[in-house]
C-alpha positions as CSV (number, residue, x, y, z in Angstrom):
1,M,-30.7,-11.2,8.8
2,T,-34.2,-8.8,8.7
3,W,-35.2,-7.3,5.8
4,M,-34.2,-4.2,6.9
5,A,-31.0,-5.3,8.3
6,N,-30.0,-6.8,4.6
7,Q,-31.2,-3.1,3.1
8,I,-28.3,-1.9,5.2
9,A,-26.0,-4.1,4.6
10,G,-26.4,-3.8,0.5
11,G,-26.9,0.1,0.9
12,L,-23.1,0.3,2.8
13,I,-22.1,-2.1,-0.2
14,A,-23.7,0.0,-2.6
15,V,-21.9,2.9,-1.2
16,L,-18.2,1.7,-0.8
17,A,-18.7,-0.5,-4.3
18,C,-18.4,3.4,-5.8
19,C,-16.0,4.8,-2.9
20,T,-13.2,5.2,-6.2
21,A,-15.5,7.2,-8.3
22,A,-17.8,8.9,-5.8
23,V,-17.7,11.3,-2.8
24,A,-20.6,10.0,-0.8
25,A,-17.5,7.5,0.1
26,D,-15.8,10.6,2.0
27,D,-18.4,10.9,4.6
28,L,-18.5,7.5,5.9
29,R,-16.3,7.7,9.2
30,R,-15.6,5.5,12.1
31,A,-14.9,5.7,16.2
32,T,-11.4,5.9,16.5
33,I,-9.2,6.5,19.6
34,W,-9.8,10.3,19.2
35,D,-13.6,10.1,20.3
36,L,-12.7,9.5,23.6
37,R,-12.7,12.4,25.8
38,L,-10.3,12.6,28.3
39,G,-10.7,13.1,31.5
40,Q,-14.6,12.9,31.7
41,P,-16.3,10.1,32.9
42,I,-17.2,6.7,31.1
43,A,-21.0,8.1,30.3
44,A,-19.0,11.2,28.2
45,Q,-17.0,8.5,26.0
46,P,-18.4,7.0,22.7
47,A,-21.1,3.8,23.0
48,P,-19.3,0.4,23.5
49,T,-21.1,-0.7,20.5
50,E,-18.8,2.1,18.1
51,F,-15.9,-0.4,19.1
52,R,-15.4,-4.4,18.9
53,A,-12.9,-6.6,21.5
54,F,-12.7,-4.9,24.7
55,A,-10.4,-6.6,26.9
56,C,-8.0,-6.1,29.8
57,G,-4.8,-4.0,28.6
58,S,-1.1,-5.3,29.0
59,N,0.4,-1.8,28.8
60,G,0.3,-1.6,25.3
61,G,0.6,-5.5,24.4
62,P,-1.7,-8.2,24.2
63,P,-5.6,-8.5,25.2
64,R,-6.3,-10.6,28.7
65,Q,-9.7,-11.0,30.0
66,R,-12.9,-10.2,27.7
67,L,-14.8,-7.1,28.5
68,A,-18.2,-6.1,28.0
69,G,-17.4,-2.6,27.7
70,W,-15.8,0.8,29.4
71,S,-18.1,0.0,32.1
72,D,-15.6,-3.2,33.2
73,Y,-12.9,-1.4,33.5
74,A,-12.6,-2.1,37.4
75,R,-12.2,-5.6,36.4
76,C,-8.6,-5.3,35.2
77,R,-5.9,-5.2,37.7
78,P,-4.6,-1.6,38.6
79,E,-1.4,-0.5,36.9
80,P,1.6,0.4,39.2
81,G,0.2,4.0,38.5
82,G,-3.6,3.4,39.9
83,L,-4.9,3.3,36.4
84,H,-7.6,0.5,35.0
85,E,-6.5,-0.5,31.5
86,V,-9.3,-1.4,28.9
87,Y,-7.6,-2.5,25.5
88,F,-10.2,-2.1,22.2
89,E,-10.2,-2.0,18.7
90,Y,-11.7,-0.3,16.0
91,D,-15.1,-1.6,14.2
92,D,-14.0,-3.4,11.6
93,E,-17.3,-3.6,8.9
94,Y,-16.5,-1.3,6.7
95,E,-13.0,-3.8,6.0
96,Y,-15.2,-6.6,5.8
97,I,-17.8,-5.4,3.2
98,A,-14.0,-3.5,1.1
99,R,-12.3,-7.3,1.2
100,A,-16.2,-8.8,0.3
101,R,-16.0,-6.2,-2.6
102,D,-12.3,-6.8,-3.5
103,L,-11.7,-2.8,-3.1
104,P,-8.1,-2.6,-2.3
105,R,-8.1,1.3,-1.8
106,E,-11.1,1.1,0.7
107,I,-9.1,-1.8,2.7
108,A,-5.8,0.0,3.3
109,R,-8.9,2.9,4.4
110,W,-10.9,0.6,6.5
111,A,-8.2,-2.3,7.8
112,G,-8.0,-3.0,11.6
113,T,-7.0,-0.7,14.2
114,T,-4.4,1.5,12.5
115,E,-3.4,4.9,12.9
116,A,-2.3,6.6,9.3
117,G,-1.0,3.6,8.5
118,F,0.2,2.3,11.6
119,P,-1.3,-0.9,12.9
120,V,-1.8,0.2,16.7
121,I,-2.4,-1.0,20.0
122,V,-5.0,1.1,21.5
123,S,-6.6,1.0,25.1
124,A,-8.2,3.9,27.7
125,L,-7.0,4.1,31.2
126,F,-9.6,4.8,34.0
127,D,-8.8,5.7,36.8
128,D,-10.7,4.4,40.4
129,G,-13.8,6.7,40.3
130,G,-14.1,5.4,36.4
131,R,-12.8,8.7,34.8
132,L,-10.2,8.5,31.3
133,A,-7.5,9.4,33.4
134,A,-5.5,8.6,29.7
135,I,-5.1,7.1,25.8
136,R,-2.4,4.9,24.7
137,L,-1.6,4.1,21.7
138,V,1.3,1.5,20.6
139,T,2.7,0.6,17.5
140,D,1.4,-3.6,16.6
141,A,3.6,-6.5,15.1
142,R,0.9,-8.5,14.6
143,P,-0.5,-7.4,11.1
144,D,3.4,-8.6,9.8
145,H,2.1,-12.2,10.6
146,R,-1.0,-11.5,8.9
147,V,-1.6,-13.0,5.3
148,D,-4.2,-11.5,3.6
149,V,-5.8,-12.1,-0.3
150,T,-5.5,-8.5,-0.2
151,D,-2.8,-6.7,1.1
152,A,-4.0,-3.7,2.8
153,D,-0.8,-2.4,2.7
154,L,0.3,-1.2,6.2
155,R,3.3,0.0,7.8
156,K,5.8,-2.6,8.6
157,R,7.7,-3.2,12.0
158,A,10.5,-2.0,10.6
159,D,8.7,1.4,10.0
160,A,7.4,1.8,13.6
161,H,9.8,3.9,15.0
162,L,8.5,6.6,12.8
163,F,5.0,6.7,14.4
164,G,6.6,8.6,17.5
165,Q,8.1,11.1,14.8
166,L,4.4,11.6,12.9
167,M,2.4,11.8,16.5
168,A,5.0,14.8,17.9
169,S,4.3,16.4,14.8
170,R,0.2,16.1,15.4
171,F,0.6,17.7,19.3
172,G,3.4,20.2,18.9
173,I,6.6,18.5,20.1
174,E,9.7,20.0,19.3
175,P,12.6,17.5,19.6
176,A,14.9,20.2,20.8
177,R,13.1,21.5,23.6
178,D,10.9,18.3,24.5
179,C,12.6,15.2,23.7
180,K,15.7,13.4,24.9
181,A,18.0,10.8,22.6
182,E,18.9,8.2,25.0
183,P,22.6,6.1,25.4
184,P,22.5,2.6,24.3
185,A,22.1,0.3,26.9
186,D,25.1,-2.5,27.7
187,G,24.5,-5.0,24.0
188,E,22.4,-2.4,22.4
189,T,23.7,-1.3,18.5
190,A,22.2,0.9,16.2
191,V,20.6,-0.8,12.8
192,G,23.2,-0.1,10.2
193,D,24.4,3.4,11.5
194,V,20.9,4.2,13.0
195,F,19.9,3.7,16.7
196,V,17.0,5.6,17.8
197,K,15.7,6.0,21.7
198,Q,14.1,8.8,22.6
199,R,12.0,9.7,24.9
200,C,9.8,13.3,24.8
201,V,7.2,14.9,27.3
202,L,5.0,17.9,26.7
203,V,2.7,18.9,29.3
204,D,0.6,20.9,27.0
205,T,-1.9,23.3,30.0
206,K,-3.9,24.6,27.4
207,N,-5.3,21.1,26.8
208,A,-4.8,20.2,30.6
209,R,-2.9,17.0,29.1
210,R,0.5,15.8,29.6
211,V,1.8,14.2,25.9
212,V,4.4,11.4,26.3
213,I,6.3,9.6,23.5
214,A,8.8,6.9,22.7
215,A,10.5,5.5,19.9
216,N,12.8,2.9,19.2
217,Y,15.4,1.5,16.5
218,F,18.1,-0.6,17.5
219,R,19.4,-4.4,18.1
220,K,18.7,-5.4,21.4
221,P,21.8,-7.2,23.5
222,G,21.9,-10.8,20.9
223,Q,20.8,-9.5,18.0
224,S,22.7,-9.2,15.0
225,G,22.0,-8.4,11.2
226,V,23.9,-11.8,9.9
227,N,24.0,-14.9,11.0
228,P,27.1,-15.4,13.3
229,Q,27.7,-19.2,11.9
230,L,26.8,-18.2,8.0
231,P,28.3,-14.5,7.8
232,T,27.1,-14.2,4.5
233,Q,23.3,-14.5,5.3
234,L,21.7,-11.9,6.6
235,T,19.3,-12.4,9.9
236,Q,15.3,-11.6,9.6
237,G,13.5,-9.6,12.0
238,Q,16.3,-9.0,14.5
239,F,16.0,-5.0,15.6
240,E,13.6,-3.4,18.1
241,S,11.4,-1.0,15.9
242,S,8.0,0.4,18.4
243,A,6.7,3.6,19.5
244,R,4.3,4.4,21.7
245,L,2.2,7.9,22.6
246,E,0.3,7.8,25.9
247,I,-1.7,11.4,27.1
248,F,-2.8,12.0,30.3
249,A,-5.2,14.3,31.8
250,L,-3.8,16.8,33.8
251,R,-5.9,17.3,36.8
């Protein structure tokens, strides 16, 4: 590491070390999916160095083929709608520094790829011409299986469906006007007395975008709250709890 790099790293650590008492840390930020420019070409997007772990996406699932950045979008097989999904992650530099300094508040602030404390899988969807046609956020259950020395205090999978409600509020979606509660499919049951299977669509002509939100919280066929062989034993994790947000540019 060069002298200048050492100085920069030392400066970042020093700032984070006094985050709990000084307002200087409030000026720190990292690029997120909200910095992407919907409807604009690759040249208008944040530099790839602002993010990490580029790969072909899998409709909000884990990454596939590794990519160098936005410009590799054509290497990803198009979805049925014709768009190429590019998976990416938020820069984790501040999180690693916070962990090194054992600063729980800052670890929670910079932990992974998260929005409002919810772990999410984020992706950018480009059309064949390299225009950003949509962005996608899907709740991510993977951090539930991580074991960290210092807990980042992220929302667990059981709460994931609440992310849909949060995003609906952010984008001005009115449930009575924009949302539809779908009935259970065969074999789907409530978790306790709660069943959520909601779809919301808002066409926002003022901002030239279409906002689509889905939230789920129920037991899938074959899932149960208790062990069928031992009714006094509760099961763990046998439920679907998820949410997704997709924003499409209006042509």
